[in-house]
N, C-alpha and C positions, 0 to 999 in steps of 0.2 A: 714691651716684652720682649726679652731678651734673643739674640741670635739664633743661640743654640736652644730655646723655648719654642723657635719658630722652625727648627730643624725636626724635634721630635714630635712636632705636630704633622710637617710633611712627610714621614716615614710612611709612607700609608700602604705598603704591599707586603710588609715583613714586618711586622709588629707585635708581639705576643701580647695575646688580649687577655684581661683578667675580669671577672666578673661578667654579667648579663652582658653576651653580644650587642644586644640592640644598644644598650647604656655604651658600650663601646664605639660601636657606628657614631651613635649620636653625638660622641666627643669630636670626630671629625669633622673639618670644614667639609660644607658643600657648595659644588659651584657649576659654572657652564662648561661643557667642553669644547674647544676650539682647535680644531684643525688645519695645517697649511701645508702645501708640498704637492709630490703626486697625488695627481687624484682619480688616476687609475683602479678600475675597480669600485669608485665608491668611497676609496680611502678617506679622501681628506671633506665626506659629506657627511656631516653629524645627524644623525635623527633628528627631525625637530623637536620631537618630543622626549628628547633624552633633557633632563634636567635632575638638578640634586644629584649628580656625582661627586664620588668622595674616591674614587680611584678609577684608573685608565691603564689599557695596555695595547701594546703596539706591536704587531707580529708581522709577517712576510707580507702577506696580501690581507689582513684585518686587523679590525678595534674590536675591543671590550672596550666597558663602561660598568663601575659597581656603582651602584644607585646607594644612596643612606637606608632606602628601608631593603635592604639587602637582596633586592633582584639585581639580574647583570641583561644589560642591551650589549647586541653584538651587528657589527656591520661591514662593508668591505665585500673581499671575494670569498666565493663560498665551493669553490671545487671538488673540497671533502666533507663538506658537510662544518665547518667549522664556525659559521654564524650561525646555525640552528640550535640555539639554545634549549637543551632539553627542559623540558616541563612536566611538572611545575619546579622549579629551580628556585629554594627559597632560602634564606639564612645563611647566605654567603657573606664570607668577611675580608677575602682576597681572590683576585685573579690574574692569571697570565697565560699571554699569547705568544705560540711558538710560530714558526714556518706554515704549517697545517692544519696546527688542533689548538685547540684551548683547554687551559684548566681553570676550575673555581675551587675552591675550601669552604667548606660548610663549616657552622661555628661548632659543629661536633666532633670536629678536626677529622673529618673526612673528606678526600678529593672525587672530584666527580670532572670528566674529560670527555671531548666530544670534537669529534672530527676527525683527521689519519692516524691511522698507530694509537690510538687512545687507551689502548689499555694500562689499567694503572694497577701495581700492586694489590692483590686481594687483602693481605694484612697488613696494609697501609694507614694507621689510626694516628690520633695524637700531633694531628700536625698542624704548625701554626704559623708556616710561611711557605709558600710554593715560588718555583721559577721553572722557566722553560727556556729551551737553548733552540739551535734550528731543529734537530729531531730527537732530543733529550728531554728529561725532565728531571726537577729537584724537589725534593721536600725536608721540611726543618720540622722536628719532634719537641714535644716539652721538655725532654731531656738535654736539648742541646745536638743531638744526633743527627745526621740526615742520612736520605734515604734517595737514590737515583735508577731511572729506569730508561730505555731507550735504545737508539742506538748509541755504541760506545767504542767505535775505528781508534777513536783518537786516544781513547782511557779517561773521557768525560764521566762515564758514570762508574769509577773507580771512584772510591770514596777512599781518599787518604787514610789508613789507619791512626794517625795520630791527630787526626782534627775531632775535637772536643769542645763542646762550649760554646757552640754555633748561636748566634742570635740573629744573622741574616744568611740569605742565598739569594744567589743570582746566576744566570747562565746565559754565555756567550755564543756563539755561531756554534763551535766544536769543544769549548773548555767550560769551567764551571769556578765558580769561587764559594766562599763563605767566609763571614766577617765574625771572630769570635769576640766574647765575651769582653774580654782585654784590647778591642781594636786590633789586633792584629788580623789580617789577610790569607787565606790559605788559596791556593790555586791548582788545578789541575784540568788534564786535560790537553789538547793541540796547544803548541809551543812555535808554532812559526812563524808568528810573530814577535815572538817574546812575550805573550800575553801572560804566561803563568811565571813569570817571571816579577815577582813582587821587587819594588825600588827598597832598596835596603833601609831608605831614610823614612817610608812612610809605615809610622806607628799611629796608635790610637787613633784609627779611622772612622768616622760616625755614621759613615754611608760608602756604597761601591755599587757599581754598575756596570755592565759588562755590554759589549758590540759585539758586532761579528767576528772581529780580531783585536778591536783594543778594549783598555777598560778605564775607567774612571774611579778616584775615591776622593772622598771630604775629609777634610783635614778639620783637625777642631775649631784652627783659626779661619775658615771661610773660603781658603787657599782649595784648589783642585789640582790635585796630581793625577797623570796619563801616562799608561804606557800600553805597547805593542803596537799593533800596524798604524803607521803614518801615513799610508801612498795619499791622503787626501786630506793631511792635515788636522785629523781628526784629536790627534795628540798633543797638537800643539795651540799650550793656553794661552786664549789672546790676554795681549799686555794687559795690566790693571785688574783682571779678573781677580777681586775678594768679597766677601762678604757673602759667598753663596749659601746655599740653605737645602739646595734641592739638585740632585743632575740624573743625567741619562745617556745613554750612549745606544746609537743607531747601527745600522751595518757600516755606512762610512761618515759619519757623523757625531756630533756630542752636543748635549745642552748643557745650561744650569739657570738655577733661578737666585738672584740676589734677594738678599733679604726687604729691596722694596717692592718685592712681587714681580721686576721684571723679570723677561728672557733673554739669556746670550747664547749664540747657537754659534757652532764653527764645523768646517770639515766642508766634506761631499755637499754639493749645492745642485745633483741635477736631477730635481724634481722640484725645487727651490724649498727644501726641507729647512734649508738655514737662514728663509728670510722671514725671519719673526713677525707677525702682523701689526701692522702700526694700532697705536693705542692698548696694545693688550697689555696689562698689569694685573697685580693680584693674583698672581699665579702664585698656587701652592701642591702642582702635581704635575708632573711631564711624563711624555712616553715617547722615544724614539725608536720607528720602524724601519726599513729598508731604506724609502727614497720621503716619508714623510715624518710629520711632527705633532703631539699632540699636548695639551697643557688642559688643565681646569683653572679656571677663574671664578673667584667672588664677583667680579664685575666684567662682564663682557665687554669686545669693542664695541664702539658704534657700528651699527649696520652698514653704513657705507664703506668699514675697512673690509666688509668681507664677500665686495667682488671680485670674482676672481680675474685671472687674465682672458682674453679673447683676440684672438688673431684676426685685423683687419685685414691685410694684405699679406700675402705668404711670398716668399721669395722666387724669383720665376727663372728658367733654366737658361743657361749661359752656356754660348760655344766659340771657344777662342782659339787663336793659333798658339802650340808653344811659345814662351817669353812673353807673350800679353800679360796686360794686365785682365784681372776679373773681379768680380762684386757680387755678391748679394746682399741685398736688404729686406727688412722686414717693418710691416707695422703693427703695434697692438695698443690695445688700453687694457684701463682695467684698474685698480687702487693701485697708487705708488706707496713704494717704490718696487720699481719691475726690474729685474737681471734677466739675462741672456747670457744663453749658452748654444753656442753654434755648434752641429754634430756633422759628421762625414762619416758616410753609411752604418751610425750609430753611435760611434764614437765621439768622445769632446773633441775639440779641436783647442789647442792649449792656447790659451790668450784671448780666444775670439766670445769678447763679454760685451757687446755693445751691438748697439739695432744694425750696425754694418759690418761685413765679410767682406776684407779686401786683399786677395792675391797682388803683389805688386808685380809678378813673373810666373805667371802658372806653367807647372811641369807635367808631364805624363802623369806621374804620382797622384798629381791633386785630381784627376778626374774622379767622378765620383758621386752619391747621391748625398745631399748637405739638407738638413732643416734647422730648427730652432727651436730651443725649448723656452719659453717667456716665463719666470714664474713672480709671483709674491707672497706675502703672507698669507694670500687667502686662496691658494691652489696655483695651478701650472697648465701650458697650453703648450702645445706643440703643433708647427706650421707645418702645409703640407711638403713635402720635398720636391726641392728643385734639384737639377742635375747638370753637372759643369761637365763637358765634354772639350778635352785638351787636344788639337788636333797637329800635326807634324806635315807640312807642304807636300804635297805631289810635284809632278811638273805635268805642264801643257804642251803638249807637242805639235799640234794644230788646232790652226781657227779660220774657217772659211765659209763663205757669204755663199749662200744657196741661193736656187732661182726661187725669186718671191721675197727674197730678205730676210729668211731664217739663218741663223748662224750655227754652222757645228763645231763644236770643239770636242778635241783629243784629246785622251790623258792618261798619264801612265803611275802607274804605285805600285808597292806591293801584294803581289795577290793575294786575295780573302778578305784585304782591309777594302771596307767599302769608300768610294770619294766622295768628297762635299765639295761642290760648286758654289763658287760665291760671286757674285756682280758688285760693279761701282760704276760710278759716274765720274768720278772725281780722283779714284786712285786711294782713298782715305777713309772713305765710310766704305763696309762692305755689308751685303744682305747675303746671307746664306739663300740660293735658289734652288738646287737639287740634290739629293743623294743619293748616288748610283751603286748598286753592286759591281765591284771589280774580281770574279772569281779567276781569271786569266792574265791581269795586272795591265790590262788596257781597256779603255772606255772610249764611246764616242756618245755624246749628249748631241741635243738639237733645243736650240733656244728659236720659237718658232716666232718669235716677236720681239725683237729686241728695244723697239720704241723711245731709243733715247738717240740724240746726233752722236753721241760718243759712250761707248761701252767696254769696261772691262772684265777682263774673267779671271778667277783664279782655283786655283783645285787645293784641297786638303784632304790627308787621310785621316781615317778618323779609328 
Protein backbone atom coordinates (compact mmCIF):
# COMPACT_ATOMS: atom_id res chain seq x y z
CA UNK A 1 0.00 0.00 0.00
CA UNK A 2 1.40 3.43 -0.92
CA UNK A 3 1.99 6.17 1.64
CA UNK A 4 -0.73 8.38 0.12
CA UNK A 5 -3.17 5.48 0.36
CA UNK A 6 -2.29 5.21 4.05
CA UNK A 7 -2.92 8.94 4.44
CA UNK A 8 -6.35 8.66 2.87
CA UNK A 9 -7.23 5.74 5.16
CA UNK A 10 -6.13 7.73 8.19
CA UNK A 11 -8.10 10.93 7.63
CA UNK A 12 -11.01 9.71 9.71
CA UNK A 13 -12.53 12.88 11.14
CA UNK A 14 -13.14 15.00 8.08
CA UNK A 15 -13.77 12.77 5.10
CA UNK A 16 -16.62 13.04 2.60
CA UNK A 17 -18.69 9.91 2.89
CA UNK A 18 -20.47 8.53 -0.15
CA UNK A 19 -22.93 5.65 -0.24
CA UNK A 20 -24.44 4.00 2.84
CA UNK A 21 -22.81 5.21 6.06
CA UNK A 22 -22.43 1.65 7.35
CA UNK A 23 -20.31 0.77 4.32
CA UNK A 24 -18.22 3.94 4.74
CA UNK A 25 -17.52 3.17 8.41
CA UNK A 26 -16.75 -0.46 7.68
CA UNK A 27 -14.06 0.64 5.24
CA UNK A 28 -12.19 2.47 8.01
CA UNK A 29 -9.73 0.49 10.12
CA UNK A 30 -10.78 -0.28 13.69
CA UNK A 31 -8.61 -0.87 16.71
CA UNK A 32 -7.68 -0.26 20.33
CA UNK A 33 -7.43 3.20 21.91
CA UNK A 34 -4.20 3.93 23.80
CA UNK A 35 -3.76 7.03 26.00
CA UNK A 36 -0.74 8.57 27.70
CA UNK A 37 0.13 11.71 29.62
CA UNK A 38 -1.80 13.56 32.31
CA UNK A 39 -4.40 11.29 33.90
CA UNK A 40 -6.28 13.88 35.96
CA UNK A 41 -10.03 13.35 35.63
CA UNK A 42 -9.20 9.96 34.14
CA UNK A 43 -8.05 11.47 30.84
CA UNK A 44 -5.60 8.64 30.17
CA UNK A 45 -7.84 5.91 31.59
CA UNK A 46 -9.42 4.41 28.50
CA UNK A 47 -12.65 2.51 29.31
CA UNK A 48 -11.87 -1.21 29.46
CA UNK A 49 -14.82 -2.09 27.22
CA UNK A 50 -13.84 0.32 24.45
CA UNK A 51 -13.03 -1.73 21.35
CA UNK A 52 -13.38 -1.38 17.57
CA UNK A 53 -12.61 2.33 17.66
CA UNK A 54 -12.31 4.12 14.32
CA UNK A 55 -11.89 7.76 15.44
CA UNK A 56 -10.87 9.67 18.56
CA UNK A 57 -11.09 13.25 19.81
CA UNK A 58 -9.27 14.94 22.70
CA UNK A 59 -10.78 17.93 24.48
CA UNK A 60 -9.62 20.12 27.32
CA UNK A 61 -10.57 17.63 30.03
CA UNK A 62 -12.39 14.80 28.28
CA UNK A 63 -12.09 12.34 25.41
CA UNK A 64 -14.35 10.79 22.81
CA UNK A 65 -14.11 7.66 20.69
CA UNK A 66 -16.24 6.54 17.75
CA UNK A 67 -16.88 2.84 17.37
CA UNK A 68 -17.27 1.05 14.05
CA UNK A 69 -20.95 0.50 14.84
CA UNK A 70 -21.59 4.26 14.88
CA UNK A 71 -21.82 4.67 18.67
CA UNK A 72 -19.81 7.09 20.83
CA UNK A 73 -17.88 6.48 24.06
CA UNK A 74 -16.82 9.36 26.34
CA UNK A 75 -14.60 9.57 29.44
CA UNK A 76 -12.73 12.10 31.56
CA UNK A 77 -13.97 15.29 33.21
CA UNK A 78 -17.70 15.86 33.31
CA UNK A 79 -18.10 19.28 34.93
CA UNK A 80 -20.53 20.40 32.24
CA UNK A 81 -21.92 17.06 31.15
CA UNK A 82 -19.44 16.78 28.27
CA UNK A 83 -19.10 13.02 28.78
CA UNK A 84 -22.84 12.34 29.15
CA UNK A 85 -23.45 11.00 25.66
CA UNK A 86 -27.12 11.55 24.69
CA UNK A 87 -29.09 8.34 24.44
CA UNK A 88 -29.86 6.92 22.05
CA UNK A 89 -27.04 8.30 19.88
CA UNK A 90 -26.45 6.14 16.83
CA UNK A 91 -25.42 6.37 13.18
CA UNK A 92 -22.50 8.69 14.05
CA UNK A 93 -19.79 9.21 11.43
CA UNK A 94 -17.53 11.86 13.07
CA UNK A 95 -16.80 13.33 16.51
CA UNK A 96 -15.12 16.42 17.96
CA UNK A 97 -14.20 17.42 21.53
CA UNK A 98 -13.85 21.02 22.75
CA UNK A 99 -12.81 22.54 26.05
CA UNK A 100 -16.08 21.67 27.78
CA UNK A 101 -18.44 20.32 25.12
CA UNK A 102 -18.71 17.57 22.54
CA UNK A 103 -20.01 17.25 18.99
CA UNK A 104 -21.11 14.28 16.92
CA UNK A 105 -22.05 14.16 13.24
CA UNK A 106 -24.94 11.91 12.27
CA UNK A 107 -25.10 10.05 8.98
CA UNK A 108 -28.03 12.24 7.94
CA UNK A 109 -25.79 15.32 8.03
CA UNK A 110 -27.09 16.75 11.30
CA UNK A 111 -24.94 17.70 14.31
CA UNK A 112 -25.60 16.65 17.91
CA UNK A 113 -23.97 18.51 20.80
CA UNK A 114 -23.75 18.09 24.56
CA UNK A 115 -21.90 19.74 27.44
CA UNK A 116 -21.31 23.46 27.95
CA UNK A 117 -22.69 26.03 25.45
CA UNK A 118 -24.18 23.34 23.23
CA UNK A 119 -26.51 25.42 21.05
CA UNK A 120 -26.22 24.24 17.44
CA UNK A 121 -27.71 26.40 14.65
CA UNK A 122 -31.16 25.00 13.92
CA UNK A 123 -30.63 25.37 10.18
CA UNK A 124 -27.43 23.31 10.20
CA UNK A 125 -27.86 20.44 7.71
CA UNK A 126 -25.92 18.58 5.02
CA UNK A 127 -22.80 18.54 7.18
CA UNK A 128 -19.89 16.31 6.22
CA UNK A 129 -17.23 17.33 8.76
CA UNK A 130 -17.07 19.00 12.19
CA UNK A 131 -14.42 20.62 14.39
CA UNK A 132 -14.27 22.35 17.75
CA UNK A 133 -11.93 24.94 19.21
CA UNK A 134 -11.85 26.11 22.79
CA UNK A 135 -15.33 27.63 22.76
CA UNK A 136 -16.35 27.63 19.11
CA UNK A 137 -17.36 25.04 16.54
CA UNK A 138 -17.16 24.55 12.78
CA UNK A 139 -19.16 22.50 10.31
CA UNK A 140 -18.41 21.81 6.64
CA UNK A 141 -21.23 21.19 4.18
CA UNK A 142 -21.54 19.02 1.09
CA UNK A 143 -21.18 22.09 -1.13
CA UNK A 144 -17.80 22.98 0.41
CA UNK A 145 -19.12 25.89 2.48
CA UNK A 146 -18.41 26.29 6.21
CA UNK A 147 -20.59 27.35 9.15
CA UNK A 148 -19.25 28.55 12.49
CA UNK A 149 -20.88 29.23 15.86
CA UNK A 150 -19.94 29.86 19.49
CA UNK A 151 -17.71 32.56 20.97
CA UNK A 152 -16.10 34.74 18.33
CA UNK A 153 -14.18 37.46 20.17
CA UNK A 154 -11.12 36.84 18.01
CA UNK A 155 -13.04 36.52 14.76
CA UNK A 156 -12.77 32.73 14.83
CA UNK A 157 -16.44 32.41 13.78
CA UNK A 158 -16.21 34.99 10.96
CA UNK A 159 -15.96 32.81 7.86
CA UNK A 160 -13.87 34.52 5.14
CA UNK A 161 -16.22 35.34 2.24
CA UNK A 162 -13.66 33.99 -0.22
CA UNK A 163 -13.63 30.51 1.36
CA UNK A 164 -15.06 28.03 -1.15
CA UNK A 165 -14.53 24.37 -1.98
CA UNK A 166 -13.49 23.40 1.53
CA UNK A 167 -12.71 19.72 2.01
CA UNK A 168 -11.57 19.80 5.65
CA UNK A 169 -12.00 22.04 8.71
CA UNK A 170 -10.08 22.20 11.99
CA UNK A 171 -10.31 24.53 14.98
CA UNK A 172 -7.59 25.73 17.32
CA UNK A 173 -7.91 27.50 20.64
CA UNK A 174 -9.33 30.72 19.24
CA UNK A 175 -8.65 30.33 15.52
CA UNK A 176 -9.99 28.30 12.62
CA UNK A 177 -8.62 26.71 9.47
CA UNK A 178 -10.05 25.12 6.35
CA UNK A 179 -8.26 23.09 3.71
CA UNK A 180 -9.54 23.66 0.21
CA UNK A 181 -9.81 21.04 -2.49
CA UNK A 182 -6.75 22.49 -4.19
CA UNK A 183 -4.65 21.87 -1.04
CA UNK A 184 -4.51 25.53 -0.03
CA UNK A 185 -5.20 26.42 3.61
CA UNK A 186 -7.36 29.34 4.73
CA UNK A 187 -7.10 30.58 8.32
CA UNK A 188 -8.91 33.18 10.43
CA UNK A 189 -9.33 34.25 14.06
CA UNK A 190 -6.72 34.87 16.75
CA UNK A 191 -3.29 35.61 15.31
CA UNK A 192 -1.37 36.35 18.53
CA UNK A 193 1.33 33.84 17.56
CA UNK A 194 1.08 34.08 13.78
CA UNK A 195 -1.14 31.00 13.69
CA UNK A 196 -3.31 32.40 10.91
CA UNK A 197 -0.35 33.38 8.72
CA UNK A 198 -0.03 30.43 6.36
CA UNK A 199 3.55 29.75 5.18
CA UNK A 200 3.83 30.90 1.58
CA UNK A 201 5.58 27.68 0.61
CA UNK A 202 2.73 25.55 1.92
CA UNK A 203 0.63 24.33 -1.02
CA UNK A 204 -1.19 21.12 -1.84
CA UNK A 205 -1.53 20.13 1.83
CA UNK A 206 -2.99 16.68 2.41
CA UNK A 207 -4.07 17.32 6.02
CA UNK A 208 -4.09 20.11 8.61
CA UNK A 209 -4.24 20.11 12.43
CA UNK A 210 -4.74 22.97 14.88
CA UNK A 211 -3.47 23.30 18.44
CA UNK A 212 -4.13 26.01 20.99
CA UNK A 213 -1.85 28.51 19.25
CA UNK A 214 -0.05 26.55 16.54
CA UNK A 215 -0.82 24.50 13.45
CA UNK A 216 0.54 21.53 11.53
CA UNK A 217 0.10 20.55 7.90
CA UNK A 218 1.02 17.37 6.08
CA UNK A 219 2.80 17.81 2.74
CA UNK A 220 2.43 15.36 -0.16
CA UNK A 221 6.00 14.11 0.38
CA UNK A 222 5.25 13.08 3.98
CA UNK A 223 7.01 16.03 5.60
CA UNK A 224 5.28 18.14 8.26
CA UNK A 225 4.99 21.93 8.20
CA UNK A 226 4.40 23.86 11.43
CA UNK A 227 3.76 27.48 12.32
CA UNK A 228 2.43 29.63 15.16
CA UNK A 229 3.34 29.50 18.83
CA UNK A 230 6.62 27.74 19.64
CA UNK A 231 6.99 28.40 23.38
CA UNK A 232 7.53 24.69 24.06
CA UNK A 233 9.11 23.62 20.78
CA UNK A 234 5.76 22.48 19.40
CA UNK A 235 6.53 23.87 15.95
CA UNK A 236 10.16 22.71 15.92
CA UNK A 237 9.89 19.66 13.69
CA UNK A 238 12.18 16.83 14.87
CA UNK A 239 15.16 16.35 12.58
CA UNK A 240 14.66 13.57 10.08
CA UNK A 241 10.88 13.38 10.49
CA UNK A 242 9.58 12.21 7.10
CA UNK A 243 7.14 9.76 5.59
CA UNK A 244 4.29 10.86 7.88
CA UNK A 245 0.67 9.90 7.30
CA UNK A 246 -1.22 11.37 10.32
CA UNK A 247 -0.78 14.57 12.37
CA UNK A 248 -2.36 16.03 15.51
CA UNK A 249 -1.80 19.22 17.51
CA UNK A 250 -2.50 19.73 21.21
CA UNK A 251 -2.31 22.70 23.52
CA UNK A 252 1.49 22.80 23.53
CA UNK A 253 2.60 19.58 21.83
CA UNK A 254 2.49 17.92 18.42
CA UNK A 255 2.14 14.34 17.17
CA UNK A 256 2.73 12.53 13.92
CA UNK A 257 2.42 8.95 12.70
CA UNK A 258 4.94 7.63 10.22
CA UNK A 259 4.07 5.15 7.49
CA UNK A 260 5.50 2.36 9.66
CA UNK A 261 2.74 3.02 12.22
CA UNK A 262 5.00 4.52 14.87
CA UNK A 263 4.28 7.79 16.68
CA UNK A 264 6.66 10.76 16.98
CA UNK A 265 5.88 13.43 19.60
CA UNK A 266 7.46 16.78 20.43
CA UNK A 267 6.77 19.98 22.37
CA UNK A 268 5.47 20.48 25.91
CA UNK A 269 5.80 17.42 28.16
CA UNK A 270 4.24 18.71 31.39
CA UNK A 271 2.15 15.56 31.88
CA UNK A 272 4.13 13.04 29.86
CA UNK A 273 2.10 13.72 26.71
CA UNK A 274 5.16 13.41 24.47
CA UNK A 275 6.47 10.19 26.07
CA UNK A 276 5.09 7.67 23.57
CA UNK A 277 4.26 4.27 25.13
CA UNK A 278 6.91 1.63 24.57
CA UNK A 279 5.86 -0.84 21.91
CA UNK A 280 3.15 1.37 20.42
CA UNK A 281 2.96 0.51 16.70
CA UNK A 282 0.38 0.05 13.96
CA UNK A 283 -1.18 3.44 14.74
CA UNK A 284 -3.62 4.91 12.24
CA UNK A 285 -5.33 7.75 14.19
CA UNK A 286 -4.17 10.40 16.67
CA UNK A 287 -5.64 13.08 18.93
CA UNK A 288 -3.81 15.58 21.11
CA UNK A 289 -5.36 17.24 24.16
CA UNK A 290 -4.08 19.76 26.65
CA UNK A 291 -1.54 17.52 28.39
CA UNK A 292 -2.35 14.06 27.12
CA UNK A 293 -2.43 12.13 23.86
CA UNK A 294 -4.57 9.45 22.23
CA UNK A 295 -3.94 6.94 19.48
CA UNK A 296 -5.76 4.07 17.83
CA UNK A 297 -3.69 1.04 16.91
CA UNK A 298 -4.56 -2.31 15.40
CA UNK A 299 -2.09 -4.07 17.71
CA UNK A 300 -2.04 -2.64 21.26
CA UNK A 301 1.23 -2.48 23.25
CA UNK A 302 2.06 -5.34 25.59
CA UNK A 303 0.16 -5.24 28.86
CA UNK A 304 3.27 -4.61 30.93
CA UNK A 305 3.92 -1.39 29.00
CA UNK A 306 0.71 0.08 30.40
CA UNK A 307 1.89 0.25 34.04
CA UNK A 308 1.71 3.95 34.98
CA UNK A 309 4.41 5.70 37.03
CA UNK A 310 4.21 5.45 40.81
CA UNK A 311 5.93 7.65 43.38
CA UNK A 312 7.82 5.43 45.83
CA UNK A 313 9.46 8.21 47.83
CA UNK A 314 8.59 11.90 47.57
CA UNK A 315 11.17 14.64 48.13
CA UNK A 316 11.75 15.82 51.72
CA UNK A 317 11.60 19.43 52.86
CA UNK A 318 14.92 21.24 53.26
CA UNK A 319 16.08 24.21 55.33
CA UNK A 320 19.37 25.84 54.26
CA UNK A 321 21.20 29.07 54.92
CA UNK A 322 21.49 31.44 51.98
CA UNK A 323 24.48 30.49 49.79
CA UNK A 324 24.47 26.85 50.90
CA UNK A 325 23.66 23.95 48.54
CA UNK A 326 20.21 22.37 48.57
CA UNK A 327 18.81 19.32 46.83
CA UNK A 328 15.66 17.24 46.42
CA UNK A 329 15.32 13.70 45.14
CA UNK A 330 12.50 11.36 44.19
CA UNK A 331 12.18 7.60 43.80
CA UNK A 332 9.62 6.32 41.28
CA UNK A 333 8.89 3.16 39.38
CA UNK A 334 6.77 2.18 36.39
CA UNK A 335 7.22 1.23 32.76
CA UNK A 336 10.41 2.70 31.32
CA UNK A 337 11.44 5.16 30.12
CA UNK A 338 10.41 7.58 32.85
CA UNK A 339 10.75 11.33 32.41
CA UNK A 340 11.02 13.85 35.23
CA UNK A 341 10.05 17.52 35.47
CA UNK A 342 10.63 19.39 38.71
CA UNK A 343 8.36 22.31 39.52
CA UNK A 344 8.58 25.25 41.90
CA UNK A 345 5.27 26.68 43.07
CA UNK A 346 3.58 24.87 40.19
CA UNK A 347 5.90 26.13 37.42
CA UNK A 348 8.50 24.05 35.58
CA UNK A 349 12.11 24.49 36.69
CA UNK A 350 14.13 24.82 33.49
CA UNK A 351 16.55 21.94 32.94
CA UNK A 352 15.40 20.04 36.05
CA UNK A 353 14.57 16.74 34.35
CA UNK A 354 16.29 14.00 36.39
CA UNK A 355 15.55 12.19 39.65
CA UNK A 356 17.50 14.83 41.59
CA UNK A 357 17.15 18.62 41.71
CA UNK A 358 20.30 20.32 42.99
CA UNK A 359 20.88 23.98 43.78
CA UNK A 360 24.58 24.83 44.07
CA UNK A 361 24.01 27.95 46.17
CA UNK A 362 20.48 28.66 47.31
CA UNK A 363 19.25 32.24 47.31
CA UNK A 364 16.14 33.72 48.87
CA UNK A 365 14.04 33.62 45.63
CA UNK A 366 14.65 29.84 45.46
CA UNK A 367 12.45 29.32 48.50
CA UNK A 368 9.08 27.73 47.80
CA UNK A 369 7.16 24.52 47.27
CA UNK A 370 8.80 21.88 45.05
CA UNK A 371 7.33 18.78 43.47
CA UNK A 372 8.15 16.58 40.48
CA UNK A 373 5.98 15.14 37.71
CA UNK A 374 7.10 11.65 36.72
CA UNK A 375 5.74 10.57 33.35
CA UNK A 376 5.88 7.74 30.87
CA UNK A 377 3.88 6.68 27.89
CA UNK A 378 1.44 5.08 30.33
CA UNK A 379 0.54 8.16 32.35
CA UNK A 380 2.02 10.44 34.97
CA UNK A 381 2.29 10.83 38.74
CA UNK A 382 3.07 13.90 40.83
CA UNK A 383 5.04 13.68 44.06
CA UNK A 384 4.00 15.24 47.34
CA UNK A 385 5.31 18.79 47.69
CA UNK A 386 8.46 19.58 49.66
CA UNK A 387 9.35 23.01 51.02
CA UNK A 388 12.67 24.74 50.54
CA UNK A 389 13.29 27.31 53.26
CA UNK A 390 16.22 29.67 52.65
CA UNK A 391 17.33 31.48 55.79
CA UNK A 392 19.57 34.50 56.39
CA UNK A 393 21.86 34.77 59.42
CA UNK A 394 20.62 36.32 62.63
CA UNK A 395 22.90 37.30 65.53
CA UNK A 396 23.34 35.62 68.89
CA UNK A 397 23.80 38.25 71.57
CA UNK A 398 24.18 36.14 74.69
CA UNK A 399 24.65 32.57 75.89
CA UNK A 400 24.51 31.73 79.59
CA UNK A 401 24.38 28.55 81.65
CA UNK A 402 21.54 28.59 84.14
CA UNK A 403 21.42 26.81 87.50
CA UNK A 404 20.82 23.14 86.85
CA UNK A 405 22.71 23.13 83.53
CA UNK A 406 20.10 24.65 81.18
CA UNK A 407 21.44 27.06 78.54
CA UNK A 408 19.75 30.37 77.75
CA UNK A 409 20.40 31.80 74.29
CA UNK A 410 19.55 35.37 73.30
CA UNK A 411 19.40 36.54 69.69
CA UNK A 412 18.29 39.46 67.54
CA UNK A 413 16.88 39.71 64.04
CA UNK A 414 14.49 41.73 61.93
CA UNK A 415 11.26 42.23 63.86
CA UNK A 416 8.48 40.07 62.46
CA UNK A 417 10.78 37.39 61.02
CA UNK A 418 10.77 34.18 63.06
CA UNK A 419 14.16 32.99 64.28
CA UNK A 420 15.34 29.40 63.73
CA UNK A 421 17.84 28.13 66.30
CA UNK A 422 20.10 25.22 65.30
CA UNK A 423 22.68 23.22 67.26
CA UNK A 424 25.90 21.39 66.45
CA UNK A 425 28.55 19.42 68.28
CA UNK A 426 31.27 19.96 65.64
CA UNK A 427 30.43 23.24 63.84
CA UNK A 428 29.91 21.25 60.62
CA UNK A 429 26.61 19.40 60.98
CA UNK A 430 23.75 21.61 62.12
CA UNK A 431 20.37 20.34 63.34
CA UNK A 432 17.35 22.68 63.56
CA UNK A 433 16.32 22.90 67.22
CA UNK A 434 13.49 25.40 67.68
CA UNK A 435 11.68 28.11 65.73
CA UNK A 436 10.68 31.12 67.81
CA UNK A 437 8.38 34.08 67.00
CA UNK A 438 10.20 37.39 66.84
CA UNK A 439 7.67 40.21 67.07
CA UNK A 440 10.04 42.73 68.71
CA UNK A 441 13.41 41.85 67.14
CA UNK A 442 14.79 40.20 70.29
CA UNK A 443 14.27 36.60 71.39
CA UNK A 444 15.44 34.46 74.30
CA UNK A 445 15.12 30.67 74.28
CA UNK A 446 16.05 28.04 76.86
CA UNK A 447 17.75 24.72 76.08
CA UNK A 448 16.90 22.65 79.19
CA UNK A 449 19.26 19.75 78.49
CA UNK A 450 22.34 20.41 76.35
CA UNK A 451 23.39 16.72 76.86
CA UNK A 452 26.80 17.02 75.19
CA UNK A 453 30.36 17.76 76.28
CA UNK A 454 30.26 20.75 73.95
CA UNK A 455 27.38 22.32 72.04
CA UNK A 456 27.26 25.20 69.59
CA UNK A 457 24.31 27.39 68.69
CA UNK A 458 23.47 29.52 65.67
CA UNK A 459 20.40 31.49 64.66
CA UNK A 460 18.82 32.18 61.26
CA UNK A 461 15.98 34.42 60.14
CA UNK A 462 13.10 32.67 58.37
